[in-house]
C-alpha positions as CSV (number, residue, x, y, z in Angstrom):
1,M,66.0,86.7,137.4
2,D,65.8,85.5,134.3
3,G,69.5,86.1,133.2
4,Q,69.0,89.2,131.6
5,N,71.2,92.2,133.0
6,S,67.7,94.8,134.6
7,V,65.0,93.6,135.8
8,L,61.7,95.3,136.0
9,L,59.3,94.0,138.6
10,G,55.8,94.9,139.2
11,L,53.8,95.0,142.6
12,Q,50.4,94.7,142.8
13,S,47.8,94.4,145.3
14,T,46.2,91.5,144.1
15,A,46.9,88.1,143.2
16,P,46.8,88.0,138.9
17,K,44.4,86.7,136.9
18,I,46.5,84.4,134.5
19,P,48.6,81.5,135.1
20,Y,51.6,82.2,137.1
21,I,54.7,80.7,139.1
22,R,53.8,81.4,142.8
23,S,57.5,79.2,144.0
24,A,59.4,77.6,143.4
25,N,62.8,76.5,145.4
26,A,65.8,77.2,141.8
27,P,66.3,80.8,140.4
28,I,63.7,81.5,137.1
29,S,66.6,81.4,134.2
30,A,64.0,81.9,130.9
31,Y,61.1,83.4,131.2
32,Q,58.9,83.4,127.8
33,E,55.4,85.0,128.7
34,N,52.4,83.7,125.1
35,A,48.7,84.7,124.3
36,N,48.1,81.8,126.1
37,G,49.8,80.4,129.2
38,F,53.9,80.7,129.4
39,T,57.8,79.1,129.7
40,A,59.9,78.7,131.9
41,Q,62.9,77.3,132.4
42,L,64.3,77.0,136.3
43,D,67.4,76.0,137.1
44,G,68.6,75.0,140.6
45,F,71.0,72.6,143.0
46,V,68.1,70.4,143.9
47,P,65.6,68.4,142.3
48,V,62.9,71.9,141.4
49,Q,59.6,72.0,143.5
50,L,57.2,74.8,142.3
51,Q,53.8,76.1,142.8
52,L,51.5,77.9,140.2
53,A,48.3,79.5,140.6
54,N,45.6,80.0,138.1
55,I,45.7,76.1,135.9
56,Q,42.8,74.9,136.3
57,S,41.6,74.6,132.5
58,C,45.8,74.1,131.2
59,S,48.1,71.5,130.4
60,V,51.7,71.4,132.1
61,R,55.0,70.0,130.7
62,L,57.2,69.4,133.2
63,N,60.9,68.9,130.5
64,G,58.4,67.7,127.6
65,K,55.9,64.8,129.9
66,A,52.5,65.9,130.2
67,V,52.1,66.4,133.9
68,A,48.9,66.8,135.4
69,S,47.8,70.3,135.7
70,S,48.4,70.6,139.6
71,E,49.9,73.5,141.4
72,Q,52.7,71.7,143.4
73,I,54.9,69.9,141.1
74,Q,57.2,68.3,142.4
75,S,60.9,67.2,140.0
76,N,63.3,64.6,139.7
77,S,65.3,66.7,138.3
78,Q,67.4,70.3,139.3
79,R,67.0,71.8,136.0
80,V,63.3,72.2,134.5
81,R,61.6,73.3,131.4
82,V,57.3,74.3,132.5
83,D,55.3,74.6,129.7
84,V,51.1,75.8,130.6
85,H,49.2,76.6,127.8
86,C,45.9,77.4,128.5
87,P,42.8,77.5,126.5
88,P,41.6,81.2,124.7
89,S,39.5,82.6,127.0
């Protein structure tokens, strides 16, 4: 899922309380979680669309440019880097 040879997939009965990618129309080629959010690279074949969750007080950058902190993001690019940074809780 992120280009590594193996993937650990963990399922849970409740949705996470931290910011995350709820859905996307492109594979996630890289992902790095940090203390205040995450950075992800998505590489698709059509302009990338993604839906984020739990980003109410966070800032979001798409390919280095600030975007409205909306849960639904539409890109004009087939390859995007999304940076989500949230204030410490």
